[in-house]
N, C-alpha and C positions, 0 to 999 in steps of 0.2 A: 334831082341829084343822082348821079350814077353810083353804082356799087361795083367796084373792081375787086376781083378775087385774085390776089397775087400769090397766095399760099397754095402750093401744089396739093397738099393733103385736103384742104378745104375745097379746092376745085374738083378733086376726085370724088369727094363726098357729095358735092352738089351734082355731079354727073351721075353718080350711083342713085341718088334720090330721084333725079329726073327720070331715069329709066324705070325705077321701081314704082313711081307714081304716074308714069305716062304723061308727065308734064310736057307741054310743048317746048319750053325753054328752061334753062337752068334758073333764070330769074324767077319764073313761075314756081319752080320747085322750092327755091329758097323762100319766096314769099309765103307759100303754103306752110312750109316748115316753121317759119317765124310766127305766123298766125296761130298754128296749132300749139306751139310752145307757150305763147302768151295766154291762150285759153287754158292750157293745163296749169300754168302757174296761178292764174286767176282763180281756178277752182280750188286751189289749196288754201286760199284765204279763209279765215273763220266765217262761218255762216252769218254771224252778227255783222261783220264788215260787208259781206255781199248783199245783205238785206238793207243796209243803211239808206241807200237811195230810195228804195221803195217805202221804207218807214218815214223818211222825210217828206215824200210826196203825200202819203196818207195823212201825216200831221198837218200839212198845208191845207188839205181838204176840210179839216175841222172834224169835230165829233160826229159820229154817225147818228142818224135820225132813228130813235127807238121806235117810231111809229111807221117806218117804211115797211111796206109789205111787198117783198120781192115777187111772190106768186102773182099778186094782182098786177104789178108792174109788167111782168112778162106776159100775162094773159092779155093785157091791154095792148102791148106792143105787137103781139102776134094775132090780135083780133079774135081771141078766144073768149070774149065776154058774152 
């Protein structure tokens, strides 16, 4: 789906951003600006919300093995036994 900029002010801002970022096209400049804004807004979310997906994945994995020896695992993996 195409994005048409009909507002002169928005078009001027897109051109200015294109020049400032050396983007090949206005479309690329607008895309980069939107991605950056989504990232910025996402970073404002509380830490608890940002970590929810990681916590859900860890919960799916089940409880940790209290007998797991990370050093022995890494030594074996790297052949340092």
